[in-house]
FITOR-439010 format. One record per atom (N, C-alpha, C): atom name; z, y, x; residue in one letter. Coordinates in pm, whole numbers, plus 50000, padded with zeros to 5 digits. Last residue first. Layout:
N
<atom->CA&w->Z&v->Y&u->X&res->a> $
...
END
This chain:
73
<atom->N&w->50604&v->48163&u->48128&res->a> $
<atom->CA&w->50540&v->48338&u->48100&res->a> $
<atom->C&w->50673&v->48339&u->48031&res->a> $
<atom->N&w->50703&v->48026&u->48489&res->d> $
<atom->CA&w->50642&v->47993&u->48327&res->d> $
<atom->C&w->50647&v->48148&u->48254&res->d> $
<atom->N&w->50437&v->47962&u->48748&res->a> $
<atom->CA&w->50559&v->48059&u->48665&res->a> $
<atom->C&w->50582&v->48044&u->48529&res->a> $
<atom->N&w->50227&v->47870&u->48884&res->g> $
<atom->CA&w->50374&v->47749&u->48814&res->g> $
<atom->C&w->50472&v->47860&u->48759&res->g> $
<atom->N&w->50184&v->48183&u->49103&res->d> $
<atom->CA&w->50101&v->48012&u->49010&res->d> $
<atom->C&w->50210&v->47895&u->48972&res->d> $
<atom->N&w->50375&v->48405&u->48999&res->e> $
<atom->CA&w->50310&v->48296&u->49105&res->e> $
<atom->C&w->50219&v->48174&u->48993&res->e> $
<atom->N&w->50241&v->48707&u->48856&res->a> $
<atom->CA&w->50335&v->48595&u->48847&res->a> $
<atom->C&w->50247&v->48517&u->49004&res->a> $
<atom->N&w->50221&v->49048&u->49026&res->e> $
<atom->CA&w->50189&v->48886&u->48989&res->e> $
<atom->C&w->50226&v->48788&u->48974&res->e> $
<atom->N&w->50325&v->49394&u->49065&res->w> $
<atom->CA&w->50374&v->49266&u->49091&res->w> $
<atom->C&w->50270&v->49149&u->48974&res->w> $
<atom->N&w->50201&v->49582&u->49347&res->r> $
<atom->CA&w->50187&v->49538&u->49174&res->r> $
<atom->C&w->50229&v->49404&u->49184&res->r> $
<atom->N&w->50106&v->49922&u->49481&res->l> $
<atom->CA&w->50209&v->49845&u->49478&res->l> $
<atom->C&w->50182&v->49787&u->49262&res->l> $
<atom->N&w->49988&v->50162&u->49389&res->l> $
<atom->CA&w->49997&v->50038&u->49560&res->l> $
<atom->C&w->50092&v->49940&u->49522&res->l> $
<atom->N&w->50066&v->50253&u->49159&res->d> $
<atom->CA&w->49906&v->50301&u->49217&res->d> $
<atom->C&w->49908&v->50180&u->49322&res->d> $
<atom->N&w->50353&v->50291&u->49165&res->g> $
<atom->CA&w->50288&v->50189&u->49078&res->g> $
<atom->C&w->50130&v->50168&u->49117&res->g> $
<atom->N&w->50417&v->50504&u->49298&res->p> $
<atom->CA&w->50385&v->50406&u->49348&res->p> $
<atom->C&w->50339&v->50290&u->49296&res->p> $
<atom->N&w->50135&v->50739&u->49259&res->q> $
<atom->CA&w->50270&v->50693&u->49211&res->q> $
<atom->C&w->50259&v->50578&u->49259&res->q> $
<atom->N&w->49945&v->50986&u->49454&res->c> $
<atom->CA&w->49983&v->50866&u->49347&res->c> $
<atom->C&w->50094&v->50849&u->49338&res->c> $
<atom->N&w->49779&v->51107&u->49681&res->e> $
<atom->CA&w->49811&v->51194&u->49527&res->e> $
<atom->C&w->49807&v->51061&u->49488&res->e> $
<atom->N&w->49831&v->51009&u->49925&res->l> $
<atom->CA&w->49726&v->50980&u->49842&res->l> $
<atom->C&w->49707&v->51017&u->49661&res->l> $
<atom->N&w->50018&v->51158&u->50021&res->a> $
<atom->CA&w->49854&v->51141&u->50101&res->a> $
<atom->C&w->49761&v->51078&u->50000&res->a> $
<atom->N&w->50250&v->51077&u->49846&res->e> $
<atom->CA&w->50162&v->51208&u->49866&res->e> $
<atom->C&w->50066&v->51232&u->49969&res->e> $
<atom->N&w->50211&v->50825&u->49908&res->c> $
<atom->CA&w->50220&v->50873&u->49788&res->c> $
<atom->C&w->50155&v->50981&u->49759&res->c> $
<atom->N&w->50264&v->50757&u->50179&res->l> $
<atom->CA&w->50141&v->50718&u->50118&res->l> $
<atom->C&w->50149&v->50754&u->49968&res->l> $
<atom->N&w->50529&v->50888&u->50123&res->a> $
<atom->CA&w->50437&v->50963&u->50251&res->a> $
<atom->C&w->50327&v->50879&u->50206&res->a> $
<atom->N&w->50729&v->50705&u->50021&res->a> $
<atom->CA&w->50666&v->50807&u->49942&res->a> $
<atom->C&w->50517&v->50872&u->50009&res->a> $
<atom->N&w->50660&v->50472&u->50189&res->l> $
<atom->CA&w->50548&v->50479&u->50062&res->l> $
<atom->C&w->50593&v->50583&u->49981&res->l> $
<atom->N&w->50788&v->50595&u->50362&res->t> $
<atom->CA&w->50668&v->50521&u->50411&res->t> $
<atom->C&w->50589&v->50501&u->50278&res->t> $
<atom->N&w->51075&v->50585&u->50261&res->s> $
<atom->CA&w->51001&v->50715&u->50338&res->s> $
<atom->C&w->50846&v->50726&u->50322&res->s> $
<atom->N&w->51137&v->50325&u->50199&res->f> $
<atom->CA&w->51079&v->50468&u->50084&res->f> $
<atom->C&w->51037&v->50581&u->50121&res->f> $
<atom->N&w->51014&v->50072&u->50352&res->r> $
<atom->CA&w->51049&v->50173&u->50415&res->r> $
<atom->C&w->51036&v->50272&u->50284&res->r> $
<atom->N&w->50865&v->49767&u->50346&res->v> $
<atom->CA&w->50827&v->49908&u->50297&res->v> $
<atom->C&w->50950&v->49990&u->50320&res->v> $
<atom->N&w->50860&v->49434&u->50427&res->a> $
<atom->CA&w->50944&v->49548&u->50349&res->a> $
<atom->C&w->50871&v->49692&u->50382&res->a> $
<atom->N&w->50672&v->49224&u->50513&res->k> $
<atom->CA&w->50826&v->49198&u->50453&res->k> $
<atom->C&w->50894&v->49284&u->50421&res->k> $
<atom->N&w->50348&v->49267&u->50516&res->a> $
<atom->CA&w->50450&v->49330&u->50547&res->a> $
<atom->C&w->50617&v->49268&u->50499&res->a> $
<atom->N&w->50095&v->49162&u->50451&res->r> $
<atom->CA&w->50163&v->49098&u->50553&res->r> $
<atom->C&w->50318&v->49178&u->50565&res->r> $
<atom->N&w->49878&v->49278&u->50315&res->g> $
<atom->CA&w->49991&v->49213&u->50214&res->g> $
<atom->C&w->50109&v->49104&u->50331&res->g> $
<atom->N&w->49732&v->49457&u->50439&res->n> $
<atom->CA&w->49687&v->49385&u->50400&res->n> $
<atom->C&w->49831&v->49266&u->50323&res->n> $
<atom->N&w->49878&v->49710&u->50412&res->k> $
<atom->CA&w->49778&v->49704&u->50333&res->k> $
<atom->C&w->49692&v->49584&u->50304&res->k> $
<atom->N&w->50092&v->49631&u->50657&res->l> $
<atom->CA&w->50080&v->49639&u->50471&res->l> $
<atom->C&w->49981&v->49659&u->50359&res->l> $
<atom->N&w->49895&v->49582&u->50850&res->v> $
<atom->CA&w->50010&v->49487&u->50795&res->v> $
<atom->C&w->50097&v->49548&u->50640&res->v> $
<atom->N&w->49760&v->49843&u->50834&res->a> $
<atom->CA&w->49704&v->49720&u->50792&res->a> $
<atom->C&w->49759&v->49616&u->50783&res->a> $
<atom->N&w->50032&v->49996&u->50961&res->l> $
<atom->CA&w->49901&v->50026&u->50795&res->l> $
<atom->C&w->49832&v->49963&u->50756&res->l> $
<atom->N&w->50020&v->49902&u->51174&res->n> $
<atom->CA&w->50142&v->49850&u->51097&res->n> $
<atom->C&w->50086&v->49916&u->50937&res->n> $
<atom->N&w->49785&v->50032&u->51315&res->a> $
<atom->CA&w->49814&v->49857&u->51297&res->a> $
<atom->C&w->49893&v->49843&u->51159&res->a> $
<atom->N&w->49748&v->50274&u->51273&res->p> $
<atom->CA&w->49676&v->50210&u->51213&res->p> $
<atom->C&w->49714&v->50086&u->51182&res->p> $
<atom->N&w->50084&v->50431&u->51227&res->t> $
<atom->CA&w->50010&v->50342&u->51308&res->t> $
<atom->C&w->49850&v->50280&u->51284&res->t> $
<atom->N&w->50230&v->50679&u->51075&res->i> $
<atom->CA&w->50248&v->50500&u->51094&res->i> $
<atom->C&w->50094&v->50493&u->51181&res->i> $
<atom->N&w->50138&v->50948&u->50919&res->g> $
<atom->CA&w->50302&v->50922&u->51042&res->g> $
<atom->C&w->50340&v->50784&u->51108&res->g> $
<atom->N&w->49999&v->50976&u->50706&res->v> $
<atom->CA&w->50173&v->50953&u->50706&res->v> $
<atom->C&w->50239&v->50916&u->50794&res->v> $
<atom->N&w->49813&v->51041&u->50855&res->r> $
<atom->CA&w->49840&v->51162&u->50765&res->r> $
<atom->C&w->50013&v->51102&u->50688&res->r> $
<atom->N&w->49678&v->50816&u->51029&res->d> $
<atom->CA&w->49737&v->50985&u->51052&res->d> $
<atom->C&w->49815&v->51095&u->50958&res->d> $
<atom->N&w->49630&v->50708&u->50788&res->a> $
<atom->CA&w->49739&v->50634&u->50868&res->a> $
<atom->C&w->49812&v->50762&u->50980&res->a> $
<atom->N&w->49442&v->50799&u->50668&res->l> $
<atom->CA&w->49531&v->50793&u->50561&res->l> $
<atom->C&w->49723&v->50755&u->50694&res->l> $
<atom->N&w->49248&v->50776&u->50843&res->e> $
<atom->CA&w->49291&v->50961&u->50824&res->e> $
<atom->C&w->49418&v->50886&u->50708&res->e> $
<atom->N&w->49232&v->50494&u->50929&res->g> $
<atom->CA&w->49267&v->50569&u->51034&res->g> $
<atom->C&w->49270&v->50729&u->50976&res->g> $
<atom->N&w->49162&v->50447&u->50636&res->v> $
<atom->CA&w->49277&v->50376&u->50687&res->v> $
<atom->C&w->49362&v->50443&u->50864&res->v> $
<atom->N&w->48982&v->50708&u->50486&res->s> $
<atom->CA&w->48941&v->50613&u->50545&res->s> $
<atom->C&w->49116&v->50533&u->50629&res->s> $
<atom->N&w->48860&v->50766&u->50185&res->m> $
<atom->CA&w->48935&v->50764&u->50275&res->m> $
<atom->C&w->48976&v->50711&u->50391&res->m> $
<atom->N&w->48826&v->50806&u->49873&res->k> $
<atom->CA&w->48753&v->50830&u->49984&res->k> $
<atom->C&w->48804&v->50874&u->50085&res->k> $
<atom->N&w->49007&v->50748&u->49713&res->r> $
<atom->CA&w->48991&v->50889&u->49775&res->r> $
<atom->C&w->48949&v->50914&u->49888&res->r> $
<atom->N&w->48950&v->50518&u->49631&res->k> $
<atom->CA&w->48914&v->50601&u->49493&res->k> $
<atom->C&w->48910&v->50746&u->49530&res->k> $
<atom->N&w->48954&v->50347&u->49847&res->a> $
<atom->CA&w->48825&v->50389&u->49828&res->a> $
<atom->C&w->48834&v->50502&u->49681&res->a> $
<atom->N&w->49238&v->50428&u->49856&res->l> $
<atom->CA&w->49144&v->50461&u->49932&res->l> $
<atom->C&w->49039&v->50463&u->49900&res->l> $
<atom->N&w->49303&v->50270&u->49624&res->m> $
<atom->CA&w->49320&v->50428&u->49613&res->m> $
<atom->C&w->49263&v->50456&u->49743&res->m> $
<atom->N&w->49250&v->50029&u->49678&res->v> $
<atom->CA&w->49207&v->50049&u->49588&res->v> $
<atom->C&w->49227&v->50222&u->49596&res->v> $
<atom->N&w->49408&v->49925&u->49934&res->d> $
<atom->CA&w->49273&v->49967&u->49929&res->d> $
<atom->C&w->49176&v->50039&u->49796&res->d> $
<atom->N&w->49650&v->49936&u->49848&res->i> $
<atom->CA&w->49620&v->50051&u->49885&res->i> $
<atom->C&w->49457&v->50054&u->49942&res->i> $
<atom->N&w->49796&v->49737&u->49643&res->e> $
<atom->CA&w->49665&v->49823&u->49638&res->e> $
<atom->C&w->49603&v->49930&u->49727&res->e> $
<atom->N&w->49963&v->49463&u->49710&res->v> $
<atom->CA&w->49933&v->49560&u->49756&res->v> $
<atom->C&w->49822&v->49632&u->49716&res->v> $
<atom->N&w->50164&v->49257&u->49515&res->v> $
<atom->CA&w->49954&v->49252&u->49553&res->v> $
<atom->C&w->49999&v->49426&u->49579&res->v> $
<atom->N&w->50387&v->48999&u->49495&res->i> $
<atom->CA&w->50365&v->49178&u->49496&res->i> $
<atom->C&w->50251&v->49199&u->49564&res->i> $
<atom->N&w->50445&v->48730&u->49520&res->p> $
<atom->CA&w->50409&v->48802&u->49354&res->p> $
<atom->C&w->50370&v->48941&u->49371&res->p> $
<atom->N&w->50262&v->48568&u->49731&res->m> $
<atom->CA&w->50330&v->48664&u->49700&res->m> $
<atom->C&w->50316&v->48750&u->49604&res->m> $
END
């Protein structure tokens, strides 16, 4: 998938656990794991905003676009 989720990076920078982030955002640790591991098909803007608020970051710190193999540059 060309969108890479980098929540792990921000969790490490903030020295925060997945459970703590899930509590602050108001989602289950299981749903956060689905998002964190790149298996989510969608994310609500309200969830993205809550993640940014809890991690004190911008959406671009959590999501990154990466070209797929074989894509023309």
